[in-house]
Each structure stands twice: as C-alpha cells, then as structure tokens.
N, C-alpha and C positions, 0 to 999 in steps of 0.2 A: 376918119377922126372920131365919130360917135362910137364906133366899135372899140377903139382904143380907150376912150373915156369909160365906157362900160366895163371893159376888162380891168382898168385901173381901179374903178369903184369896187368891183367884186374882190379884187386883191386886198384892198383896204378892209373891206367887210370881213374877209376870211381871217386877216390878221387880228382884227378886233375880237372875233368870235373865239379864236385860239387863245387870246389873252384872257378873255372872260372865262373860258373853260379851265385854263390853268389856275386862275385865281380861285375859281369855284372848288376845284379838286384839292388845292393846297392851302386853302384859307386858314385852316386850323393851325398851320405852322406859323402863320402871322399873328395868331391870337395867344397861343399857349407856348410858353418857353420853359418847360420843366427842367430842373436838375434831376436827371433820372437815377443818379447814383444813390444807393442806400447809405444814409449817414450812420455813424456809430451811435450807440445808445446814448441818451442824455446823461449828463453828470448827476442829475437828481431826477427822480421819477422813474418811469419804466415804459417799455414798449407794450403796446396792446394790439390786438388784431380785431379789425372790424370786418363784418361780412355784409356785403351789399345785396340788394334784391336780385341783381343779375349774376350773383355767384362769385364775385371777386372777394379776395381776402386782402385787406389794406392794412399796412402797419401805420400806427399813429403813436404819439407819445402822450402819456398821462402824467402830469406833474402835480404833486400835492402842495398844500400850503407850506411855505418855508418853515423849517424846524424852529420852534420857539415863537412862531407867529400864531396868534389866535385864529382858529379856523372859522371862517365866516359862513361855512356850509353853503357855498354857492359856487357853481362851475361856470367856466368861461370856455366856450367853444370858439377857437380861433380858426377862421377860414381865410387863408392867405390869398395873395394876388396871383397873377398869371405866370410869375417867374420864380425860380428857385425851388426850395423845398422847406420842410419844417425845420431843418437845421438853421436856416437864416432867421427863424422867429424864436430861437431859444432864449435870446436876451429879453425879448418882450415877455415871454412866459416867466422869466425870472422876476421881472418887475411886477408882474401880476401875482405870482405866488407870494411875493414879499408883502402883498396886501391881504394875505389870508385866503386867497382864492385857489381853487383847484382848476387847472388848465388842461384842456385837450388840444394838442396841436395836430390837426388833421393834414395829411397829405392826400391829395386827390389821386385818382388813377393815372398812371403814367408819371407820377412824381415820386421822388425819394425812394426809388427801388420798387414801387408798387406796379402791379400789372395793369394792362389796359391802356386805352388812349383817351385823352380828355375830350369832352364835349359838354354842352349845356345839360343835356339829359343825364349824362354820366355823372357829372359833378353833383347834380341834384340827388342822385342815389347815394353818392358818397356822403353827402351832408346828412341825408336821412339815416344812414348807418351810424354816423357819429352821434346824432341826436338820440337814437335808440340806446346807444351805450350809456350816455350821460343820464338819460331818463331812468335808467336802471339804478343809478346811484341815489335816487330819491331826494335830490335837492334842486332848487331853482337853477335855471340856466340862463346865462347872458350870452348872446351871439355877438361875436366881434368879427366883422367883415372888412377886409382890406382890399380896396380897389375892385378887381374882379370878384374877390371874395365877398365884397359888400353886396354884390348882385346875388351870389349864391346864398348869402345870409338872409337877404330880403325875401327871396323866393321860399327858403326854408321857413321863415317866420309866417308866411301865409298858410303853410301846411301844418306846421307844429309851432304855435305861438310860444315864444320864450318869455322869461320874466322881463327882459329888456333887450334892446337892440342898439349896437353901436356900429355905425357905418363910417369908415375912414376912407376919404377920397372917392366917393362913389360917383359913377357916371349915370346919366339919365337912362341910357340904353346903349347897347353895344354898337349899333349902327351910327349913332351920334358921336360916340367916342372914336370910332374908326374914321368917320368922315373928317375929323379934325386932323388926322394924320395922312389920310389918303383922299384928298378932295377931288382928285381927278378920276376916281373910280365910283361907279354907282353902288356903293356899299349897301345901301338900303335894299337893293334887289339881290345882291349876291350872298349876303350873309345867311348862313343856316342857323347859327347860334345868335340869339337876340338879347337875352338878359334885360327885360323891360323893368328896370328898377323904379323909375318915376311913376309908372302906372300901377305898380304893385304896392308901393309904400303907403299909399292912401288907405290900403286895406289892413295895414298892420297897426293894431290898436293897443300896443304896449309902449311903455316909455322908450323913446328913441332919441339918440344923440347922433349928431353928424360933426365930424372933424375934417378939415381940409386946409390946404395951404394956398395962399393967394398967388404963388408963383409956380403952380403945378404945370409942368410941361407935358405931362402924360394925359391927365384928365383935366380939361379946362375947369378952372375954379367955378365958373358960372353954372356948370353942369351939377357940381356938388351942391351949390346953393339951391338950384332948382329942385333937387331931391329933398333937401331940408324943407323947402317951402311946401312941398307936396306931402310931407309926413303927417299922418293923422294925429300923432301924439308926440310932437317934438318937445323935449324937456330941456335940451342943451344944444347949442350951436357953438362950436369952438373953431374960430377962424385964426389960423396961424400966419401972421403977416410975413411975407417973404419966403415961405417954406415951399420947396419943390417936392415932387411926388415921393422920391426915395430918401429925402433927408431924414436923418436919425430922429429929429424932433417929432416927425410924424410917425416914424416907425415904432418908437418906444419911449418918446420924450414925456416930459411932465404934462403937456396939454392932453396927451392921450391917457395917461394914467389918472390924471385928475378927473377926466370925463368918465372913466370907468368907475372911479370912486363915487362920483355924483349919481351915476345910475344905480350903483349898489345901495346908496342911501335912499334913492327913490323907491327901489324895490322894497326896502325895509319900511318906508313910510306907508306904502300902499298894502303891506301885508295884513 
C-alpha cells in the first residue's frame, strides 16, 4: 500500500510539473493576442517605419491634426493594449487629431504585420523607437497607455519623461492582473513578463491622469485605483461608472478625450 501511495503521489507531481512547464513555455500566448495582419494605410495620415535597438523595422501610423483645426504642436503616443492592432485605434486617433494633436499609433512587434514576437523587453524597445521618432519632431509628447499599454507607457516614462502621462485601465502589475483570472495558478512564480506599474508610477514626476471603469472585468477597478493612488503627480482621476474594459466610452469616449484635454491644458500651464 505505501508503495502504491508513493507511486500515486509521484504521478500527481509529474502531472503538475508538466502543467507548470506547459504554462511556462506558452505563457505569452495567454498574455498577448495580436492581430498579425497588416492593416491598410489610414484614411488620413501616413505610414512610417520605426527602427528598434535590436534591429526590427516596425510600421506605425502618424496622423496630423485634422485639417482646419489649429495645431497645438503637441504629439500623443498611443500605446495600445494586448489585443488587436493599430487599426482598432484609428477612431481614437481621429478624436485626438480633432483636438489639434499629432498622433502616433504604434504597433508592437508581432502586431499589425510587424515582425518579431511580443515580450516585456521587446515592447520596451518598440516604445523607445516610437519616442525617438516623436522626439525628432521637436514638440512635447503625451503618452497615452491603454491597459497593457499603460504598463508600457509607465516604464517608458521612467526612461524618457514625457510632458504628461495618461493611463487608461492600468493594472498594478501583470502577476496581480493574471491572478484575477487564473487564481488556481502560481502566476507570481511563473510569469516572465512582470510590468510593475504601481512600483514605477511613483517615480514618474510629470502630470499624470488615470481613467478606468467601475465594471471592468479584465483589469479590476481597485487595481487601477491603486495605480492612481501611487502616482507621484496625479492631476486627474476619471472614474466612469458602470464601464467595462472594452466599452467604447473608455476606448474613445468623452471621459477619455476630456482627460487628454485637461492634460494638454496642464502642460500649457506649466510651460
């Protein structure tokens, strides 16, 4: 009997080890959901090519202020979430260019026809390349980070401080966000990509705004609030009652555009 129990315990242990190895090897497929197809060129604006430090050439879109709108001489770098591609953010860009802003829609490696595979380190290099391009335009830059992109934007802000930072539906860190969806897995031990937003945001000393919905089923609202509470220079907190993670009101609605406008005014005030 003891031998049978031992064999049974070893079998269970082997199964658990295999599960953990499988999760370890394939974890990025549970984090990143790119639309890999290259979208057609935007109706307005143009395609540009960014060059990363590790030699990738990434296609992005640069959209100027809408014709007839006074140019505010300020760029917005949009860092999207873990799914889709730049094509899904074109309506957001249209709303921003209508405010007189120049917009760069970045697609990370592996997204929107771009080469490579996404990872925390890789996305950081992609964001650095986008920043370098916009810095060459010679005007202030506002980082707009959506969900996972909020983590990319926060880390970028510690390396290259922007004029202002907007985080839409940020999580505190990736293990905490993953634990909300996979409570049965030791995600804190398994995850290679960490994205420590809450610990980094206290080092970002530029005007910061946080927007989130109270009914978010992807990133718990309390995590977004914790990020706002940790921000070193929070100038606006926009809480959208009843809004879920992918609701249009959070993607491109008036609370988001009003928050961008408030940050632009704050940049002007501090200039």
